[in-house]
C-alpha positions as a LaTeX table, in Angstrom:
\begin{tabular}{lrrr}
\hline
Residue & $x$ (\AA) & $y$ (\AA) & $z$ (\AA) \\
\hline
Unk1 & 0.64 & $-14.37$ & $-30.71$ \\
Unk2 & $-3.07$ & $-14.88$ & $-31.10$ \\
Unk3 & $-3.17$ & $-17.90$ & $-28.76$ \\
Unk4 & $-1.62$ & $-15.79$ & $-26.00$ \\
Unk5 & $-4.17$ & $-13.08$ & $-26.59$ \\
Unk6 & $-6.98$ & $-15.63$ & $-26.35$ \\
Unk7 & $-5.52$ & $-16.95$ & $-23.10$ \\
Unk8 & $-5.33$ & $-13.51$ & $-21.45$ \\
Unk9 & $-8.79$ & $-12.59$ & $-22.76$ \\
Unk10 & $-10.22$ & $-15.77$ & $-21.21$ \\
Unk11 & $-8.56$ & $-15.06$ & $-17.86$ \\
Unk12 & $-9.77$ & $-11.46$ & $-17.90$ \\
Unk13 & $-13.35$ & $-12.53$ & $-18.72$ \\
Unk14 & $-13.21$ & $-15.03$ & $-15.87$ \\
Unk15 & $-11.87$ & $-12.43$ & $-13.42$ \\
Unk16 & $-14.49$ & $-9.84$ & $-14.36$ \\
Unk17 & $-17.37$ & $-12.23$ & $-13.62$ \\
Unk18 & $-16.21$ & $-12.83$ & $-10.02$ \\
Unk19 & $-18.25$ & $-11.06$ & $-7.34$ \\
Unk20 & $-15.08$ & $-9.72$ & $-5.74$ \\
Unk21 & $-14.07$ & $-7.94$ & $-8.95$ \\
Unk22 & $-16.75$ & $-5.24$ & $-8.72$ \\
Unk23 & $-14.66$ & $-2.63$ & $-6.84$ \\
Unk24 & $-11.90$ & $-3.06$ & $-9.44$ \\
Unk25 & $-14.08$ & $-2.94$ & $-12.55$ \\
Unk26 & $-13.47$ & 0.75 & $-13.25$ \\
Unk27 & $-11.25$ & 3.64 & $-12.27$ \\
Unk28 & $-11.35$ & 4.75 & $-8.64$ \\
Unk29 & $-13.03$ & 8.15 & $-8.53$ \\
Unk30 & $-14.13$ & 10.38 & $-5.69$ \\
Unk31 & $-12.12$ & 8.57 & $-3.04$ \\
Unk32 & $-10.27$ & 11.16 & $-0.97$ \\
Unk33 & $-6.52$ & 10.66 & $-1.02$ \\
Unk34 & $-6.48$ & 7.85 & $-3.58$ \\
Unk35 & $-4.63$ & 9.78 & $-6.28$ \\
Unk36 & $-2.07$ & 10.99 & $-3.74$ \\
Unk37 & $-1.27$ & 7.42 & $-2.66$ \\
Unk38 & $-1.63$ & 5.49 & $-5.94$ \\
Unk39 & 0.59 & 6.96 & $-8.64$ \\
Unk40 & $-0.20$ & 4.41 & $-11.36$ \\
Unk41 & $-3.88$ & 3.45 & $-11.13$ \\
Unk42 & $-5.16$ & 0.41 & $-13.00$ \\
Unk43 & $-8.49$ & $-1.41$ & $-13.07$ \\
Unk44 & $-10.00$ & $-4.35$ & $-14.91$ \\
Unk45 & $-11.79$ & $-2.05$ & $-17.35$ \\
Unk46 & $-8.53$ & $-0.35$ & $-18.29$ \\
Unk47 & $-6.88$ & $-3.75$ & $-18.68$ \\
Unk48 & $-9.72$ & $-4.81$ & $-21.00$ \\
Unk49 & $-9.37$ & $-1.64$ & $-23.09$ \\
Unk50 & $-5.59$ & $-2.08$ & $-23.23$ \\
Unk51 & $-6.03$ & $-5.69$ & $-24.39$ \\
Unk52 & $-8.62$ & $-4.71$ & $-27.02$ \\
Unk53 & $-6.38$ & $-1.97$ & $-28.43$ \\
Unk54 & $-3.30$ & $-4.18$ & $-28.67$ \\
Unk55 & $-1.63$ & $-2.56$ & $-25.67$ \\
Unk56 & $-0.08$ & $-5.86$ & $-24.56$ \\
Unk57 & 1.49 & $-6.60$ & $-27.95$ \\
Unk58 & 4.98 & $-5.66$ & $-26.75$ \\
Unk59 & 4.78 & $-6.83$ & $-23.13$ \\
Unk60 & 2.70 & $-9.90$ & $-23.94$ \\
Unk61 & 1.12 & $-12.12$ & $-21.34$ \\
Unk62 & 3.69 & $-11.06$ & $-18.74$ \\
Unk63 & 2.54 & $-7.43$ & $-19.08$ \\
Unk64 & $-1.07$ & $-8.50$ & $-18.67$ \\
Unk65 & $-0.22$ & $-10.53$ & $-15.56$ \\
Unk66 & 1.76 & $-7.60$ & $-14.12$ \\
Unk67 & $-1.24$ & $-5.28$ & $-14.59$ \\
Unk68 & $-3.57$ & $-7.79$ & $-12.93$ \\
Unk69 & $-1.20$ & $-7.99$ & $-9.99$ \\
Unk70 & $-0.98$ & $-4.20$ & $-9.87$ \\
Unk71 & $-4.75$ & $-4.03$ & $-9.22$ \\
Unk72 & $-4.07$ & $-5.87$ & $-5.94$ \\
Unk73 & $-0.88$ & $-3.91$ & $-5.19$ \\
Unk74 & $-2.69$ & $-0.58$ & $-5.59$ \\
Unk75 & $-5.51$ & $-1.69$ & $-3.29$ \\
Unk76 & $-2.98$ & $-2.87$ & $-0.72$ \\
Unk77 & $-1.05$ & 0.39 & $-0.96$ \\
Unk78 & $-4.16$ & 2.51 & $-0.45$ \\
Unk79 & $-5.92$ & 0.36 & 2.15 \\
Unk80 & $-2.89$ & $-0.49$ & 4.28 \\
Unk81 & $-3.37$ & 1.11 & 7.66 \\
Unk82 & $-6.59$ & 2.84 & 6.70 \\
Unk83 & $-9.01$ & 3.24 & 9.60 \\
Unk84 & $-12.03$ & 3.06 & 7.26 \\
Unk85 & $-13.89$ & $-0.28$ & 7.60 \\
Unk86 & $-14.81$ & $-0.20$ & 3.90 \\
Unk87 & $-11.11$ & $-0.10$ & 2.99 \\
Unk88 & $-10.53$ & $-3.32$ & 4.93 \\
Unk89 & $-13.33$ & $-4.97$ & 2.98 \\
Unk90 & $-11.96$ & $-3.74$ & $-0.35$ \\
Unk91 & $-8.50$ & $-4.93$ & 0.60 \\
Unk92 & $-9.83$ & $-8.40$ & 1.45 \\
Unk93 & $-11.66$ & $-8.47$ & $-1.89$ \\
Unk94 & $-8.38$ & $-7.53$ & $-3.59$ \\
Unk95 & $-6.64$ & $-10.42$ & $-1.82$ \\
Unk96 & $-9.30$ & $-12.86$ & $-3.03$ \\
Unk97 & $-9.11$ & $-11.42$ & $-6.55$ \\
Unk98 & $-5.31$ & $-11.80$ & $-6.57$ \\
Unk99 & $-5.43$ & $-15.38$ & $-5.29$ \\
Unk100 & $-8.15$ & $-16.22$ & $-7.81$ \\
Unk101 & $-6.10$ & $-14.65$ & $-10.60$ \\
Unk102 & $-2.93$ & $-16.55$ & $-9.63$ \\
Unk103 & $-4.80$ & $-19.86$ & $-9.56$ \\
Unk104 & $-6.59$ & $-19.32$ & $-12.87$ \\
Unk105 & $-3.45$ & $-17.93$ & $-14.51$ \\
Unk106 & $-1.36$ & $-20.93$ & $-13.45$ \\
Unk107 & $-4.10$ & $-23.32$ & $-14.59$ \\
Unk108 & $-4.42$ & $-21.68$ & $-18.02$ \\
Unk109 & $-0.65$ & $-21.49$ & $-18.51$ \\
Unk110 & $-0.26$ & $-25.15$ & $-17.56$ \\
Unk111 & $-3.05$ & $-26.14$ & $-19.95$ \\
Unk112 & $-1.51$ & $-24.05$ & $-22.74$ \\
Unk113 & 1.88 & $-25.66$ & $-22.08$ \\
Unk114 & 0.33 & $-29.12$ & $-22.18$ \\
Unk115 & $-1.41$ & $-28.27$ & $-25.45$ \\
Unk116 & 1.89 & $-27.03$ & $-26.91$ \\
Unk117 & 3.62 & $-30.22$ & $-25.82$ \\
Unk118 & 1.08 & $-32.39$ & $-27.66$ \\
Unk119 & 1.09 & $-30.31$ & $-30.84$ \\
\hline
\end{tabular}
């Protein structure tokens, strides 16, 4: 419902303002080998567009959370074992983004549950 949409929109806004979110703000382009390794690319911009167009209506908040986690999974898949120093940095940023997401997500869900319990 609308409350769930507001919750995911708030979490997405919060994620996008984090410094570590910059590499994940838009589609990965011009990175040799990325498309060969990552079959299902996702980024925070695509998540925002999907949310705005009602793309999470069927999957709900769980679909949103899965896509947020896939941002990290894709970075891990691509960066794992890469000899490029920049890939190690991006992977670390993805780890921080994932941990930040999990914390904020749990906090928002707990707050929403508490609000439901008092309603």
